N, C-alpha and C positions, 0 to 999 in steps of 0.2 A: 794171447794176442787181443788187442783192443777190438771190440765188436764192430766199431765203425770201419776199421781197416779191413776186417774180415768181410764185411758186407760189400765194401768197394771192390775187393778182389773177386768175390763171387759174381758181382754184376759185370765185371770185366770179362770173366770167363764166359758168362752167358752171351754177352755181345759178340765174342769171338767165335762162338759155336757156329759151325757151318752145317747146313742141312741140304744144300744143293751142290752136286759135284761140279768141279771146274769146267769140264767139257760141256755140261748143260748150261751153266751160267754164262759162258762166253757166247752162247747162241741166243741168249735173251736180249737181243738188240732191237732197236726201234725199226731198223730196216726189215728184220725177220717178222716183227709184229705187223708191219704193213703188208708183207707177202701173204700172211695168214688172212688179213682183212681182204686183200684183193682176190684171193682164191674163193672166199666165201660170199663176198658182196658184189664183185664186178659182174657176175652173171645176171644180176637184177638191175643193172644200170645201162643207160644208153651211152652212146659215144661221147656226148658232151659231158656227161657226168663222170665218165671214166677219165677224160682229159682233165677235168677239174680236180679229181682226186689225185692224179699224178702230179699236178701243180702243187697241191697242198702237201703231198709227201716230199717233193723236192724242197719246199720251204722248210718243213719240219726237220728234215735231215740236215739241212744247212744251219738251222737255228740251234739244234740240239746241243752241239758242243760248246755253244756260247752261253748256255744257261748255267748260272751260278746258283746252286740250291741254297746257298747261305744268304741270298739277297731276296727281298720282296719281289713279287711277280711284276710289280708296276714298272720296273725298269725295262720290261720287254714290250710294253704297250706300243711304243712308237714303232717297233719292228713290225708288229701286227698291222698298225695303221698304214704303213708304207704300201702294203699289198691289199688294203681293203679288207683285212681279216678281223677287224673289231666286231663286225657283224656282216651277214650276207642275206638277211631277210629283205632289206630294202636296197634300192639302187642308190648309191652314193658315189659321186665323183666318177661315174662311168665304169665302176668296177663290176665286171660281169664274169660269170653268170651269177644270178641272185634269185632269191625266193626261199621258201620254207625248206625245201628239200636240200638246197645248197647250204643253208644254215646248219641243218642237222649233220650234213657231211663235214662241214667245217668244225663243228663242236666235237664230233667223233674223232677227228684227226688230232685236234689240240688236246683232247683228253688223253689220247695215247702218248702224245709228246710230253705233256706236263699238266696233270689234272688240276693243280692249284692255279696255274696260269688260266686254264679254261674257266674256273670258277670266277676269278677276278674279271676276266674278259666279259663273260656273260652278264655279270652284274652291271658293268659299265656300258658295254656296247649295246646290249639288248634291254635289260630291265630299265636302265636310265635313258639309253639312246633311242629306243623304239618309239617312245612317246613324242620325240621331236618330229618324227616323220608323220605320226598321227596328227599332230598339231597342224601341219600344212595340208594334209589330205582332207581335213575338216574345215578348211578355209582360213586357217591362221595366216597372218600377214606380218611383215616387218623383218628386219635383219637380225634381231637379238637372238631368237631361237636358232636361226641358221648358223650363227657364230658358235653357239653352244654345240650344235650338232657337229659342225666341222672339227671342233676341238676334241670332242669325244671320239669321233670316228677315226681321227688321225692318231689317236692314242696320246696326244699331247696333254689332255686333261683326263681326270678320273671321275667316273660317275657312280652313283649309289641310288638305290630305290628305297622309299620310305612308306611301307604299307603296314607291316605287322606291328602290333602294339603289345605292351605288357598286359598280362592277364586276359588275353584274347585268343590264345592258341593260334589256330589257323584261320580265324575269322577275319576276312579281309573287308568286311562291310561295316560293322558296328564300331566305328572309330570314335575316339574321344578327343583326338586332336582337333581343336577348334580353329577355324579360319574366319576371323572377324573382318568385316569390311571397314576400310579406312579410306573413303573416297574411292579412287580407282585402284587402290592397293589392297593387299590382304595382309593380315597379321596372324601368324601361326603361333599357337600355344599348345604344346603337347609333347609326346615322346614316341619314339619307334625303337624296336629292338631287332637284333640280328640283321642289322643294316650292313650288308657286305660291302667292303671298301670304305665304309664310313669314315674311319680315322684319317684316311688318305684322300678322300673325295674332294673335288673342286665343286661338284654339282650334286644336288640331291633332288631327284624327282619324287616329290612327297605329296601325299594325299591328306586332306583334312575335310571337315564338314562345318557348315554354318550352324547346324543344329544336330547334336548327338541323338536327339529323339526322331530325327528324320534323315538318316545318313544317305539313303538312296536319292532323296529329292534335293539334297543340299551339298553333295560331295563336290570338292574341287581338286584340281590337279595343278601343281605348280612346279616350275623349275627354280630351285633355290640355290644361290651361290653361297659357299661356306662363309664368305666374308660378310654376308647379311647378318651373321651372328649365330650360326648353327654351332652347337657344342656336341662333342662326342667323347665317349669313354670306351676304350677298346675292351672287348670281351676276350677272355682267355679261351681260345678254341685250339686245343693241342693238335688236332688232326690236320689243321691247315696253318702252320706257323708262318707261312710266307704271304698269307692273305689277312688283311686287317678287317675285323668284324666288330661292329659297335653297338652300343646303346646311344641313341641320338636324341638330343633335346632341342626343342624349339621354344624359346622363351622370348615372347614379344618380337619374333622375327618378322620384319616388314618386307614384303615382296612387291616390287613395282609391277604395274599393270602388264608391261611387256614380257614379264616372266610367268604370267598366269596362262597355263595351257588350256584349261577348261574350268568353267565356273557354273554355279547355280544348278548342280545336279548332273551336269555333263561329265564331271569327274568320274561318276559312277559308270557311265557309258565307256569312257576311255579305259577305266580300270579293267573291265572285263574284256574289252576289245584287245587289250594288251596281254591279259593273262593267258589267252589261248596260245599264241605263238611263243610267248615267254616260257610257258611250262613245257611246250614241246621241245624247246631248246634245252631246258633243264634236264630232260631225261638222259642226256649224254653223260 
């Protein structure tokens, strides 16, 4: 027998092998997972938090049969947006309750529903979306960023964060992406890696520096539309086939003033202001 045919047959046998009895497998439902969660976590929650969890569970149980695992997670973003579930750290469109604990509960439930959906949501709603709320809390004005925020929070648009760079490991400070001044605008030149949602993103919340020798004092934060000229190359990450992760390039990308969230070193302040809640969300 041809070795290729034999190998295919052996792989097929491996894929068909069962290690969980049917009577156990049939009990491995999302509803039962939520029951286990409730038994263990509800004693630590107040009534508002329990009600919120019940709402989340009803939503997840209704959405679960509609999830097509052959499709990217992004088709589900509008469903999350309708209920204010793209994020719950900040108040948006009167969706309550909100706050860090509510965000952690949201992420926990969505992780139980669909862990890849949760990864994509967190990158868009929190990593990219949270800076839009910081912009206004620090005195930002104008309608441009509000429009970005509404599009991200509604799930109609997809967001991505641009921090990590090649050859930098987990170093979030010493960036080489240069943000040159061009009048009131900025011009980005550089690259980012492991940018979750990048190939599908409409917006990139990306950091750069005016001087690589003084990143803390010159860091900037900007919201960049893909149509400004952002280029992405999808990375092959086998463990999350429904989430697109990229190597992202900024080659003379010009960013108008109204899309600059923080300039002249204030980007460093916003970076670490955002990292705390963002990393708390990631633990889910």
